[in-house]
C-alpha positions as CSV (number, residue, x, y, z in Angstrom):
1,X,8.6,12.7,-1.3
2,X,10.9,14.3,-3.7
3,X,12.0,10.7,-3.3
4,X,9.6,9.0,-4.7
5,X,7.9,11.6,-6.9
6,X,11.1,11.9,-8.7
7,X,11.3,8.1,-8.9
8,X,7.5,7.6,-10.6
9,X,8.0,10.8,-12.8
10,X,11.2,8.6,-14.1
11,X,9.4,5.2,-14.3
12,X,7.1,6.6,-16.1
13,X,8.6,8.6,-19.3
14,X,10.9,5.1,-19.3
15,X,8.0,3.0,-20.0
16,X,5.7,5.4,-22.0
17,X,8.6,5.2,-23.9
18,X,8.9,1.2,-24.5
19,X,8.5,0.2,-28.4
20,X,6.9,-2.5,-26.5
21,X,4.1,-1.1,-25.5
22,X,3.8,1.3,-28.4
23,X,2.5,-2.6,-30.3
24,X,0.5,-3.8,-28.0
25,X,-1.0,-1.0,-27.8
26,X,-2.1,-1.2,-32.0
27,X,-2.9,-4.9,-31.6
28,X,-4.8,-4.3,-28.8
29,X,-6.9,-1.7,-30.5
30,X,-6.9,-3.4,-34.2
31,X,-8.3,-6.2,-31.8
32,X,-11.4,-3.5,-30.8
33,X,-12.2,-2.5,-34.3
34,X,-12.3,-6.3,-35.5
35,X,-15.1,-6.6,-32.8
36,X,-17.4,-4.7,-36.1
37,X,-17.2,-8.0,-37.6
38,X,-19.2,-9.7,-34.7
39,X,-21.5,-6.8,-34.9
40,X,-22.5,-7.2,-38.2
41,X,-22.9,-10.8,-37.4
42,X,-24.7,-10.4,-34.2
43,X,-28.9,-9.6,-35.6
44,X,-29.1,-5.9,-34.2
45,X,-27.0,-6.9,-31.6
46,X,-23.8,-4.4,-32.7
47,X,-23.5,-2.2,-30.0
48,X,-24.1,-4.7,-27.1
49,X,-22.0,-6.5,-28.9
50,X,-19.1,-4.4,-30.5
51,X,-19.0,-3.4,-26.2
52,X,-18.7,-7.1,-25.0
53,X,-15.8,-7.6,-27.1
54,X,-14.3,-4.6,-26.6
55,X,-14.0,-4.8,-23.1
56,X,-12.2,-8.0,-23.3
57,X,-9.5,-7.1,-25.2
58,X,-9.3,-4.4,-22.5
59,X,-8.9,-6.4,-19.7
60,X,-6.4,-8.5,-21.8
61,X,-3.8,-6.3,-23.4
62,X,-4.6,-4.5,-20.0
63,X,-2.9,-7.5,-18.1
64,X,-0.4,-8.5,-20.3
65,X,1.1,-4.8,-20.0
66,X,0.7,-4.5,-16.5
67,X,2.2,-8.4,-15.3
68,X,5.0,-7.9,-18.2
69,X,6.0,-4.5,-16.8
70,X,5.7,-4.4,-13.8
71,X,7.7,-8.0,-13.4
72,X,10.4,-6.2,-15.3
73,X,11.0,-2.7,-13.1
74,X,12.4,-4.1,-11.0
75,X,14.7,-6.7,-12.4
76,X,15.5,-3.9,-14.6
77,X,17.5,-1.6,-12.2
78,X,19.4,-4.6,-10.2
79,X,20.6,-6.2,-13.7
80,X,21.7,-2.3,-14.9
81,X,23.3,-2.4,-11.7
82,X,21.6,1.4,-11.2
83,X,20.1,0.5,-7.8
84,X,23.8,1.0,-7.0
85,X,23.7,4.9,-7.8
86,X,20.0,5.4,-6.3
87,X,21.3,3.9,-2.9
88,X,24.5,5.4,-2.8
89,X,21.9,8.6,-2.5
90,X,19.4,9.3,0.2
91,X,16.7,7.3,-1.7
92,X,14.9,4.7,0.6
93,X,13.9,1.2,-0.9
94,X,10.4,1.9,0.5
95,X,9.6,5.3,-1.6
96,X,12.2,2.7,-4.7
97,X,9.5,0.7,-3.9
98,X,5.9,2.9,-4.6
99,X,7.4,5.5,-7.1
100,X,8.1,3.2,-9.2
101,X,4.8,2.1,-9.1
102,X,3.2,4.7,-9.6
103,X,5.2,5.1,-12.5
104,X,3.7,2.6,-13.9
105,X,0.3,3.4,-12.8
106,X,0.7,6.3,-14.2
107,X,1.7,4.7,-17.6
108,X,-1.4,2.2,-17.1
109,X,-3.8,5.0,-17.1
110,X,-2.4,6.2,-20.3
111,X,-2.9,2.9,-22.3
112,X,-6.5,1.7,-20.1
113,X,-7.2,5.3,-21.1
114,X,-6.5,5.6,-24.4
115,X,-8.1,1.5,-25.6
116,X,-11.7,3.1,-23.2
117,X,-12.2,6.2,-25.0
118,X,-11.1,4.4,-28.7
119,X,-13.5,1.9,-27.6
120,X,-16.4,4.4,-26.3
121,X,-16.2,6.6,-29.5
122,X,-16.4,3.3,-31.6
123,X,-19.7,2.2,-30.4
124,X,-20.6,5.6,-30.0
125,X,-20.4,5.6,-33.7
126,X,-21.9,1.4,-34.6
127,X,-24.6,2.4,-32.2
128,X,-26.0,6.4,-32.4
129,X,-25.4,7.3,-28.9
130,X,-22.6,7.4,-26.3
131,X,-22.9,4.5,-23.5
132,X,-20.9,6.4,-20.5
133,X,-21.5,2.6,-18.6
134,X,-18.4,1.8,-21.0
135,X,-15.6,4.2,-19.5
136,X,-17.0,3.6,-16.1
137,X,-16.1,-0.3,-16.7
138,X,-12.4,0.6,-17.9
139,X,-12.5,2.5,-14.8
140,X,-13.1,-0.6,-12.9
141,X,-10.6,-2.7,-15.0
142,X,-8.2,0.6,-14.4
143,X,-8.2,-0.3,-10.4
144,X,-8.4,-4.4,-11.1
145,X,-4.9,-4.1,-13.1
146,X,-4.0,-1.4,-9.9
147,X,-4.3,-4.4,-7.7
148,X,-2.5,-6.9,-10.1
149,X,0.4,-4.3,-10.5
150,X,0.9,-4.3,-7.0
151,X,1.3,-7.6,-6.6
152,X,3.4,-8.7,-9.6
153,X,6.1,-6.1,-8.2
154,X,6.1,-7.9,-4.6
155,X,6.4,-11.0,-6.8
156,X,9.2,-9.8,-8.8
157,X,11.1,-8.5,-5.2
158,X,10.7,-12.6,-4.4
159,X,12.2,-14.5,-7.8
160,X,13.0,-13.6,-11.2
161,X,10.5,-11.8,-13.7
162,X,9.0,-14.0,-15.6
163,X,7.7,-16.2,-12.4
164,X,6.2,-13.0,-10.8
165,X,4.7,-12.9,-14.4
166,X,2.9,-15.9,-14.3
167,X,1.8,-15.4,-10.6
168,X,0.6,-12.4,-11.6
169,X,-2.1,-13.9,-13.9
170,X,-2.6,-16.9,-11.8
171,X,-4.2,-14.1,-9.6
172,X,-6.0,-11.9,-11.7
173,X,-7.5,-14.9,-12.4
174,X,-8.5,-16.4,-9.4
175,X,-9.8,-12.5,-8.5
176,X,-12.4,-13.3,-11.4
177,X,-13.3,-16.3,-9.4
178,X,-13.2,-16.1,-5.9
179,X,-16.8,-15.1,-5.5
180,X,-17.8,-18.9,-6.9
181,X,-15.4,-20.3,-3.0
182,X,-18.2,-18.9,-0.8
183,X,-21.4,-20.0,-3.0
184,X,-19.4,-23.9,-3.8
185,X,-18.6,-24.8,0.0
186,X,-22.0,-23.0,1.6
187,X,-23.3,-26.5,-0.9
188,X,-21.7,-28.6,1.9
189,X,-22.3,-26.6,5.1
190,X,-19.2,-27.7,6.8
191,X,-17.9,-25.1,9.3
192,X,-13.9,-25.9,8.4
193,X,-13.8,-25.8,4.8
194,X,-16.2,-22.5,4.6
195,X,-13.6,-20.6,7.8
196,X,-10.9,-21.7,5.1
197,X,-13.6,-20.6,2.1
198,X,-13.3,-17.1,3.4
199,X,-9.8,-16.7,4.2
200,X,-9.5,-17.6,0.8
201,X,-12.4,-15.0,-0.3
202,X,-10.5,-12.8,1.8
203,X,-7.0,-13.0,0.2
204,X,-7.5,-13.1,-3.2
205,X,-8.4,-10.0,-3.6
206,X,-12.8,-10.2,-5.3
207,X,-11.9,-8.6,-8.9
208,X,-15.7,-9.6,-10.1
209,X,-16.6,-7.4,-7.2
210,X,-16.5,-4.5,-9.0
211,X,-16.5,-5.9,-12.7
212,X,-19.4,-4.0,-14.4
213,X,-19.0,-5.4,-18.0
214,X,-22.3,-6.4,-17.8
215,X,-23.9,-3.8,-16.8
216,X,-22.6,-2.2,-20.1
217,X,-24.1,-4.4,-21.7
218,X,-27.5,-4.2,-19.8
219,X,-27.2,-7.4,-19.0
220,X,-27.2,-6.2,-14.7
221,X,-28.3,-3.6,-12.2
222,X,-25.0,-1.6,-10.4
223,X,-24.6,-1.5,-7.1
224,X,-22.6,1.4,-6.3
225,X,-22.6,1.5,-3.1
226,X,-21.5,-1.6,-2.7
227,X,-19.3,-1.0,-5.6
228,X,-17.7,1.6,-4.0
229,X,-17.0,-0.6,-0.4
230,X,-15.3,-3.2,-3.1
231,X,-13.1,-0.2,-4.2
232,X,-12.2,0.9,-1.2
233,X,-11.3,-2.7,-0.5
234,X,-9.1,-3.4,-3.4
235,X,-7.0,-0.1,-2.5
236,X,-6.8,-0.8,1.2
237,X,-5.4,-4.4,-0.5
238,X,-2.9,-2.8,-2.8
239,X,-1.3,-0.4,0.3
240,X,-0.8,-3.8,2.3
241,X,1.1,-5.7,-0.9
242,X,3.6,-3.0,-1.4
243,X,4.2,-2.5,2.2
244,X,5.1,-6.2,2.7
245,X,7.2,-5.5,-1.1
246,X,9.0,-2.8,1.0
247,X,9.7,-4.6,3.7
248,X,11.1,-8.1,1.6
249,X,12.8,-5.5,-0.6
250,X,14.3,-3.1,2.0
251,X,15.6,-7.2,3.2
252,X,18.0,-8.3,-0.1
253,X,21.6,-7.7,-0.2
254,X,23.0,-5.8,-3.0
C-alpha cells in the first residue's frame, strides 16, 4: 500500500505541474466563457444554452487530458528508464499501474472540478439561481473519464502512446453510442445478432447510462437508482481493465 501511495503522489505532482495541462484548462475556461455569446442569441434560454455548451466543453477538454496524459504515463517512465530504478526496489508492477491511475485520477478531479465550479458560478450569475444539477453532471463526466483513463492505460501497455490515445477516444465515442446497439439489433429480431449485441453492450462501457446533461438543462427526468447501478458497473469495469493492464505490464521485459 505504501508503494502504491508513493507512486500515486509522485504521479499527481508530476501531472499537476505539466504546463500543457494548464494551457488546456485555460482554453477550456475560455470556451466556457465563449458560451455567453450563444446565450445572448438564444432568446430567453441563456442559462440553458450556457449549461449545455459548458458541459460539452468540460467533456471535450476533460477527454483530451484523460487520453493524452494517461497514454504517456507508462511510456514516459520507460523512456526515462526510471522503471529500472523503481523495479530494483520492492515495488510491484501492479502497484505501479494502479498508482499511476490513482495519481492521474486525483489530477483529473482537480481539473474537472475547476471547470465544473467555474461553469456553475457562471450559470448562477447568468440565470440568477444556482443549479446543483450542473455539479452532478460534471461528476458523471468525471466517472466516465476515469474509465477512459483505465482503458487508455491498458492500451498503452500493449502499444504506442499515440495508438493508446486514439483507441481511448474511440472507446469514449463508442461508449456514448453503445445503447443504440441493442435498439438496432432488436429491429431485425435475429437471435445471433441480438446475442452479439449484448456482448458488445457489456464489453463497451455504457457511458450514456450515466450521462445527465439532458437532466441538467431540464429536458429529461433522471432515474437515480438506475444511474447508481451503472456507476457500480463502471467502477467494476475500471477494476477489471486495470487488472488486465497490470497483467500485461507484468509480462513485459525491461
